[in-house]
Z-matrix of the N, CA and C atoms (Angstrom, degrees):
N
C 1 1.519
C 2 1.429 1 115.74
N 3 1.299 2 122.89 1 139.89
C 4 1.348 3 130.04 2 179.85
C 5 1.477 4 111.68 3 -96.13
N 6 1.351 5 122.31 4 155.66
C 7 1.373 6 124.46 5 164.26
C 8 1.489 7 107.38 6 -80.98
N 9 1.337 8 119.40 7 168.72
C 10 1.419 9 125.12 8 173.59
C 11 1.511 10 114.71 9 -61.87
N 12 1.271 11 116.18 10 -34.30
C 13 1.375 12 120.43 11 179.06
C 14 1.602 13 112.39 12 -76.59
N 15 1.234 14 109.70 13 -32.10
C 16 1.582 15 111.65 14 175.54
C 17 1.538 16 111.86 15 -77.61
N 18 1.224 17 122.36 16 -35.27
C 19 1.417 18 123.23 17 172.62
C 20 1.610 19 110.05 18 -67.19
N 21 1.306 20 119.96 19 -40.43
C 22 1.426 21 123.49 20 180.00
C 23 1.502 22 107.60 21 -62.60
N 24 1.380 23 120.59 22 -46.67
C 25 1.480 24 125.43 23 177.00
C 26 1.485 25 113.00 24 -60.57
N 27 1.395 26 119.39 25 -37.09
C 28 1.384 27 124.45 26 -177.46
C 29 1.502 28 107.52 27 -71.48
N 30 1.291 29 121.72 28 -38.26
C 31 1.464 30 123.25 29 -177.28
C 32 1.527 31 106.46 30 -72.51
N 33 1.382 32 120.45 31 -29.04
C 34 1.473 33 120.83 32 -176.71
C 35 1.632 34 108.54 33 -69.28
N 36 1.371 35 112.13 34 -15.47
C 37 1.527 36 115.20 35 -169.21
C 38 1.735 37 103.29 36 -90.96
N 39 1.332 38 116.47 37 -7.18
C 40 1.415 39 119.88 38 176.84
C 41 1.547 40 112.91 39 -111.02
N 42 1.263 41 112.01 40 170.20
C 43 1.519 42 116.83 41 178.28
C 44 1.545 43 104.71 42 -136.65
N 45 1.376 44 117.16 43 128.54
C 46 1.458 45 116.43 44 170.63
C 47 1.398 46 111.39 45 -106.45
N 48 1.338 47 117.25 46 125.44
C 49 1.477 48 120.37 47 -176.95
C 50 1.433 49 119.84 48 -101.72
N 51 1.432 50 118.49 49 137.66
C 52 1.506 51 113.99 50 -178.50
C 53 1.522 52 113.73 51 -65.60
N 54 1.234 53 113.24 52 153.59
C 55 1.550 54 118.75 53 173.35
C 56 1.542 55 111.59 54 -114.39
N 57 1.252 56 117.67 55 -171.16
C 58 1.462 57 118.09 56 -177.54
C 59 1.508 58 112.26 57 -64.63
N 60 1.343 59 121.11 58 -29.06
C 61 1.381 60 118.06 59 170.64
C 62 1.430 61 118.22 60 -64.52
N 63 1.363 62 117.26 61 -27.82
C 64 1.455 63 120.84 62 173.40
C 65 1.498 64 113.79 63 -78.60
N 66 1.220 65 117.42 64 -45.61
C 67 1.460 66 122.98 65 179.54
C 68 1.524 67 114.97 66 -69.89
N 69 1.378 68 115.11 67 -26.93
C 70 1.517 69 120.75 68 179.15
C 71 1.514 70 111.63 69 65.21
N 72 1.306 71 117.39 70 30.50
C 73 1.561 72 112.27 71 175.86
C 74 1.460 73 107.79 72 -90.14
N 75 1.345 74 112.67 73 162.94
C 76 1.438 75 117.31 74 179.58
C 77 1.649 76 110.00 75 -59.99
N 78 1.241 77 115.25 76 151.14
C 79 1.421 78 117.44 77 -178.30
C 80 1.480 79 115.72 78 -61.15
N 81 1.364 80 120.27 79 152.83
C 82 1.483 81 124.31 80 -170.38
C 83 1.448 82 121.82 81 81.53
N 84 1.429 83 112.49 82 18.59
C 85 1.518 84 114.83 83 -177.40
C 86 1.497 85 103.87 84 -115.24
N 87 1.344 86 117.37 85 46.74
C 88 1.513 87 118.91 86 175.29
C 89 1.516 88 114.99 87 -58.71
N 90 1.394 89 117.69 88 -40.84
C 91 1.485 90 122.61 89 -179.67
C 92 1.510 91 110.14 90 -65.60
N 93 1.413 92 121.10 91 -38.24
C 94 1.375 93 124.88 92 175.39
C 95 1.581 94 108.80 93 -61.92
N 96 1.253 95 116.06 94 -50.98
C 97 1.448 96 122.45 95 -179.83
C 98 1.572 97 111.19 96 -56.09
N 99 1.356 98 114.17 97 -38.28
C 100 1.410 99 117.50 98 176.89
C 101 1.555 100 109.93 99 -62.70
N 102 1.360 101 115.21 100 -47.99
C 103 1.376 102 121.43 101 -179.21
C 104 1.607 103 111.21 102 -59.47
N 105 1.176 104 119.11 103 -42.79
C 106 1.488 105 128.88 104 -177.18
C 107 1.540 106 104.67 105 -62.66
N 108 1.453 107 116.54 106 -51.75
C 109 1.388 108 118.57 107 -173.98
C 110 1.586 109 110.75 108 -68.59
N 111 1.417 110 115.47 109 -31.53
C 112 1.514 111 117.04 110 169.92
C 113 1.408 112 114.22 111 -54.77
N 114 1.300 113 116.34 112 -41.36
C 115 1.569 114 121.79 113 175.39
C 116 1.483 115 111.04 114 -57.73
N 117 1.411 116 115.91 115 -50.38
C 118 1.469 117 118.10 116 -176.08
C 119 1.453 118 110.25 117 -67.69
N 120 1.326 119 122.60 118 -39.04
C 121 1.455 120 120.18 119 -178.93
C 122 1.552 121 110.29 120 -70.04
N 123 1.194 122 119.55 121 -30.74
C 124 1.547 123 123.69 122 178.81
C 125 1.525 124 106.61 123 -70.98
N 126 1.349 125 114.33 124 -41.34
C 127 1.474 126 115.80 125 175.41
C 128 1.480 127 117.92 126 -67.37
N 129 1.254 128 111.70 127 -37.16
C 130 1.561 129 120.72 128 173.20
C 131 1.546 130 109.07 129 -58.72
N 132 1.367 131 118.09 130 -51.64
C 133 1.474 132 122.22 131 174.28
C 134 1.439 133 113.89 132 -49.92
N 135 1.400 134 113.89 133 -46.74
C 136 1.472 135 124.22 134 178.80
C 137 1.575 136 105.07 135 -57.14
N 138 1.226 137 116.54 136 -52.85
C 139 1.501 138 122.67 137 -174.53
C 140 1.468 139 109.90 138 -58.23
N 141 1.304 140 118.21 139 -43.47
C 142 1.523 141 121.44 140 -175.63
C 143 1.599 142 112.78 141 -81.73
N 144 1.288 143 113.84 142 -11.61
C 145 1.496 144 117.50 143 -178.48
C 146 1.471 145 119.40 144 -76.79
N 147 1.367 146 113.79 145 -14.63
C 148 1.473 147 112.40 146 176.66
C 149 1.580 148 107.60 147 -173.07
N 150 1.262 149 115.41 148 -166.65
C 151 1.437 150 119.49 149 -176.61
C 152 1.453 151 114.02 150 -81.10
N 153 1.345 152 120.35 151 86.63
C 154 1.446 153 131.04 152 -171.92
C 155 1.437 154 111.78 153 -95.47
N 156 1.260 155 116.30 154 139.60
C 157 1.519 156 114.30 155 172.12
C 158 1.497 157 106.57 156 -92.19
N 159 1.381 158 118.65 157 172.23
C 160 1.403 159 121.24 158 -176.09
C 161 1.568 160 108.25 159 -64.75
N 162 1.475 161 110.54 160 -38.35
C 163 1.590 162 114.40 161 177.17
C 164 1.492 163 111.47 162 -60.99
N 165 1.326 164 120.02 163 -40.46
C 166 1.418 165 122.91 164 173.55
C 167 1.577 166 113.43 165 -51.32
N 168 1.214 167 108.64 166 -46.27
C 169 1.541 168 116.50 167 -178.55
C 170 1.447 169 115.76 168 -66.01
N 171 1.303 170 112.37 169 -44.30
C 172 1.444 171 126.16 170 176.58
C 173 1.501 172 107.22 171 -59.26
N 174 1.317 173 117.50 172 -47.11
C 175 1.437 174 118.29 173 -177.53
C 176 1.518 175 114.88 174 -67.81
N 177 1.302 176 114.46 175 -21.30
C 178 1.460 177 124.96 176 175.62
C 179 1.463 178 112.28 177 -74.48
N 180 1.399 179 114.45 178 -36.34
C 181 1.444 180 120.84 179 -175.66
C 182 1.440 181 115.20 180 -85.47
N 183 1.347 182 117.77 181 -54.54
C 184 1.417 183 121.53 182 -167.73
C 185 1.604 184 120.33 183 -70.07
N 186 1.347 185 115.32 184 -37.69
C 187 1.438 186 114.38 185 173.28
C 188 1.596 187 109.05 186 -56.70
N 189 1.253 188 116.14 187 -47.29
C 190 1.502 189 119.02 188 -171.87
C 191 1.565 190 104.18 189 -65.82
N 192 1.348 191 116.29 190 -39.93
C 193 1.523 192 114.64 191 -179.64
C 194 1.594 193 114.35 192 -73.65
N 195 1.316 194 114.02 193 -18.84
C 196 1.394 195 118.09 194 179.78
C 197 1.685 196 101.93 195 -77.39
N 198 1.218 197 116.97 196 -38.66
C 199 1.561 198 117.65 197 176.71
C 200 1.492 199 110.34 198 -60.43
N 201 1.320 200 116.30 199 -42.97
C 202 1.417 201 116.93 200 -179.24
C 203 1.586 202 113.96 201 -72.84
N 204 1.330 203 112.12 202 -25.45
C 205 1.555 204 121.02 203 175.37
C 206 1.504 205 105.09 204 -69.15
N 207 1.287 206 118.96 205 -39.65
C 208 1.467 207 121.60 206 179.31
C 209 1.557 208 113.11 207 -71.07
N 210 1.370 209 114.73 208 -38.28
C 211 1.410 210 121.71 209 -178.22
C 212 1.600 211 109.16 210 -70.23
N 213 1.316 212 116.14 211 -36.60
C 214 1.472 213 120.01 212 175.05
C 215 1.447 214 115.55 213 -115.16
N 216 1.443 215 115.23 214 58.69
C 217 1.444 216 122.20 215 -160.32
C 218 1.615 217 115.00 216 -61.42
N 219 1.284 218 112.17 217 -18.73
C 220 1.549 219 119.16 218 -177.36
C 221 1.502 220 112.99 219 -83.30
N 222 1.373 221 115.76 220 -6.62
C 223 1.471 222 119.30 221 -171.46
C 224 1.582 223 111.33 222 -94.41
N 225 1.368 224 118.97 223 -18.26
C 226 1.422 225 116.07 224 -176.78
C 227 1.468 226 116.02 225 65.59
N 228 1.313 227 119.64 226 41.85
C 229 1.501 228 122.04 227 -179.79
C 230 1.519 229 113.22 228 -57.86
N 231 1.256 230 112.73 229 -43.23
C 232 1.536 231 113.27 230 -179.39
C 233 1.496 232 111.21 231 -89.10
N 234 1.253 233 123.27 232 23.95
C 235 1.445 234 121.68 233 170.02
C 236 1.516 235 112.03 234 -72.78
N 237 1.305 236 122.69 235 -174.60
C 238 1.419 237 125.90 236 -173.43
C 239 1.666 238 108.97 237 -56.49
N 240 1.309 239 111.08 238 -45.19
C 241 1.558 240 112.68 239 -174.25
C 242 1.513 241 109.95 240 -65.44
N 243 1.355 242 119.73 241 -26.14
C 244 1.388 243 118.73 242 178.02
C 245 1.628 244 113.56 243 -72.80
N 246 1.325 245 113.46 244 -36.06
C 247 1.469 246 112.67 245 173.91
C 248 1.412 247 113.31 246 -70.79
N 249 1.340 248 120.89 247 -35.91
C 250 1.396 249 124.91 248 177.43
C 251 1.701 250 111.02 249 -59.11
N 252 1.313 251 106.29 250 -41.89
C 253 1.612 252 113.63 251 -178.29
C 254 1.476 253 106.09 252 -67.09
N 255 1.191 254 119.24 253 -46.77
C 256 1.523 255 121.65 254 -178.44
C 257 1.561 256 111.44 255 -62.70
N 258 1.361 257 114.42 256 -41.94
C 259 1.477 258 116.80 257 176.77
C 260 1.515 259 111.58 258 -64.90
N 261 1.398 260 114.81 259 -44.26
C 262 1.498 261 116.06 260 179.84
C 263 1.437 262 114.29 261 -65.05
N 264 1.405 263 117.60 262 -35.98
C 265 1.442 264 121.00 263 174.29
C 266 1.535 265 113.88 264 -56.60
N 267 1.263 266 116.06 265 -48.45
C 268 1.469 267 120.34 266 -173.80
C 269 1.560 268 108.97 267 -78.72
N 270 1.202 269 114.99 268 -29.88
C 271 1.519 270 118.21 269 175.90
C 272 1.465 271 115.30 270 -61.71
N 273 1.540 272 110.30 271 -42.68
C 274 1.362 273 120.07 272 178.39
C 275 1.537 274 114.39 273 -77.12
N 276 1.201 275 110.61 274 -41.24
C 277 1.612 276 113.90 275 -178.05
C 278 1.462 277 118.94 276 -95.77
N 279 1.401 278 117.53 277 -4.91
C 280 1.497 279 118.31 278 176.12
C 281 1.455 280 112.97 279 -127.10
N 282 1.326 281 112.97 280 -71.64
C 283 1.507 282 120.57 281 -176.41
C 284 1.518 283 111.69 282 -156.78
N 285 1.252 284 117.16 283 123.43
C 286 1.493 285 122.92 284 -175.98
C 287 1.571 286 113.19 285 -55.26
N 288 1.372 287 112.61 286 -30.33
C 289 1.396 288 118.26 287 -179.97
C 290 1.635 289 115.09 288 -59.13
N 291 1.311 290 114.32 289 -25.91
C 292 1.515 291 115.13 290 -175.74
C 293 1.386 292 113.55 291 -79.99
N 294 1.429 293 122.26 292 -6.17
C 295 1.456 294 123.50 293 -171.22
C 296 1.580 295 109.99 294 -53.80
N 297 1.296 296 114.13 295 -63.62
C 298 1.512 297 119.39 296 179.57
C 299 1.590 298 115.75 297 -49.66
N 300 1.275 299 111.72 298 -44.39
C 301 1.495 300 112.62 299 178.76
C 302 1.501 301 110.17 300 -61.01
N 303 1.266 302 123.44 301 -48.40
C 304 1.441 303 119.90 302 179.46
C 305 1.495 304 114.32 303 -75.05
N 306 1.291 305 118.71 304 -35.81
C 307 1.484 306 120.94 305 177.35
C 308 1.523 307 112.86 306 -54.25
N 309 1.245 308 117.89 307 -35.33
C 310 1.572 309 124.45 308 -176.69
C 311 1.389 310 109.92 309 -118.97
N 312 1.314 311 119.66 310 28.40
C 313 1.496 312 120.78 311 177.69
C 314 1.542 313 105.86 312 -72.43
N 315 1.386 314 111.13 313 135.51
C 316 1.486 315 117.69 314 -174.67
C 317 1.531 316 113.16 315 -111.60
N 318 1.218 317 118.69 316 14.42
C 319 1.542 318 120.02 317 -177.75
C 320 1.574 319 114.92 318 -105.23
N 321 1.440 320 113.68 319 8.26
C 322 1.396 321 116.22 320 -174.60
C 323 1.569 322 113.37 321 -69.76
N 324 1.255 323 118.62 322 -21.65
C 325 1.428 324 116.78 323 -176.25
C 326 1.490 325 112.41 324 -98.65
N 327 1.388 326 110.79 325 -8.18
C 328 1.538 327 115.19 326 178.35
C 329 1.450 328 119.93 327 -62.76
């Protein structure tokens, strides 16, 4: 049996990645999902590398996702499901408290 702290630390050593069911993109977009997940993993590494605010983390994520949204404009990457996926990824892999901040972040289009 693990303590809560031990379990939390063990979870921090792993990364759960979103798949097509999470991103809710049309089938056959494996390369796009790979690009999206690369943005998330890089932002997660950024978040864990130092004392980052939620705003710092969001500014690391959303400009990169906005570029992919423009590159793949027909997919709707920054639609509601995209925000939910980003929020879930960081809630699961970093801190559950960040979920609402990222889910309703309003600076992605800036």
